N, C-alpha and C positions, 0 to 999 in steps of 0.2 A: 186810548191807547197812546195819545201824544204825551201824556204824563210819564208814561213807562218808558218811552223812547227817550225823553230828556233826562231821566234819571240814569239811564244806562250810559248816555254820552257823559254825565257827570262823573260816574265812577271811573270812566276810562282816563288815563293820563298818558300824556306823550312822553317820549324817552328823556327830553331835557327837563321836564318838570320833575320827573322821578329822580334824575341825577341830582339836580338841585337841591331836593328835599333830602336825599341821602347825604350829601355833602353837609349842608347845615346842621343836620342831625349829628353827623360824626364830629364836626368841629365843637358842637355844644357839648357833647359827651366828654370829649377831650379835655375841655375847659373844665368842666364839672368835676372830673376825676382829679384834675391837678389841685383845685381848690378843696376837695376831701382831704388829701394828703396833708393839708396845713400848709404848703409850702408857698411862699409869696412868689407873685409872678415876675417880680424884678428887685432888685435892690432899693429902690426908692420906696417901694410899698412896705419894705421891711425896717425901714428906719423911721423912727419917730422923733419928731422935734419938741423939744422941751426948753423951758427956759434956760440959758446959760448960767451956770453957778460955779463959784471958785470953789475948790476944794482945799480948804483950810488945812495946813500942816502937811501937805503933800511935797512941798520944796524941800523939807527936812527928811524925807525919807531915804534911807541908804538902801544900796542895791541889796535885793534879798528880803526886803521887809515890806510890811503892808500896813494899810490904814483902812478901818471901817468908817463908812460915813453913809448919809442917805441920799437918794437922787432918783427921781425928780422931787419926791415930796418927803416928809419926814418919816412916813410910814413905810417907804421903799429902801430897804437895806441894800447897801453895795460895798464892794470891796475894791480898793486901790493897791496894786501892787507894782513894786518897782523891781524889774527883773534884774539879774546878774549884771546884764549888759547896760543897764541904766534906763531901758525904755519903760514907760507907765503903762500899765493895762488896767482896765477896770471893768468889773462886771456886776450884776445883779446878784445877790446872795440868794435867791430863792431858787430852789433846786426845781428844774423842769420836770420832775416826777410828780410830788405832792406838795412842793412849795415849802418843804423845810428849809432852814438856814444852812447854808454852806460854810465851810471855814476853809481858809488857807493853811496848807500843810508845807511849811518851809522845807522840811527834810525832803519830802518827796516832790516839792515843786509842782504841785496841782491842788485843785480845790476838792475838798471832800463833803459828802453828805453822810451826817452821822445816822440818819433815820434808816436808810435802806442800803448802805454801803456803796454808793455812787461815787464816781470820780470824774473830775473834768481837767483837761489839759490847760494848763497856765496859759500857754500861747494863743491859744485858739477858742477856748471854752468848749471845745468839743468833749463828748462823753468818751472817757477812757475805758470805763466798764461800769456794771451795774445797770439799774432799770430806767435811768432817765430816757425819755424818748427823743429829745433834742437838745443841742448845745445850751450853755447859759446866755442869757441875754447880755449883750456887750454895751457898756456905757461909751459913747463916743467923746474922746479927749481932744482938747485943744490947749497948747502951750502958747501963754501970753506973758511977755515980760518976766519970764522965768518962773510963772506960777501955772498950776495946772488947773483946766476949767473942765467941767463936764458940759456936754453940748448937744446931748441926744442920746438916744437909746436904740441899738439895733437889735431887733428880735432874733433870737437863736433860731437858725435853720439847718435842716440836715442837708441843704443844698449848698456846696461850697462856693458856687458862682452866685449866690444870692446877697 
């Protein structure tokens, strides 16, 4: 009989233990749900550091024109655009849908994916229409002595605060 009494006491939990278990489980489920969405927890986790590389020919770009280059490796296509106000913007050329190569459409001032007719905004890389599930990966740029340098990559996120 003593064994039965011990087992019954172990099954009973007090209110504090129950509330602590519910709280920990809720927090764990919330964090897991956020990770399943594929959204980074903060900006630092969404930015990847790569070696800094000078983008050859960038200083000769006129406003409204673009330059294809590779970053961070030779098999990673990217595009540098000089907006009409003179600002430089750079993105990966891999569509977030199925990885097709996107092109800059200077007439519409956007990036277009010819595979499934997706389009991305020039300024933000956000999806304008089509099947892509998230924005383009952005290349982090730095200006050094009149030259444009690629200095990292920010993974496209549907969270505008990331």
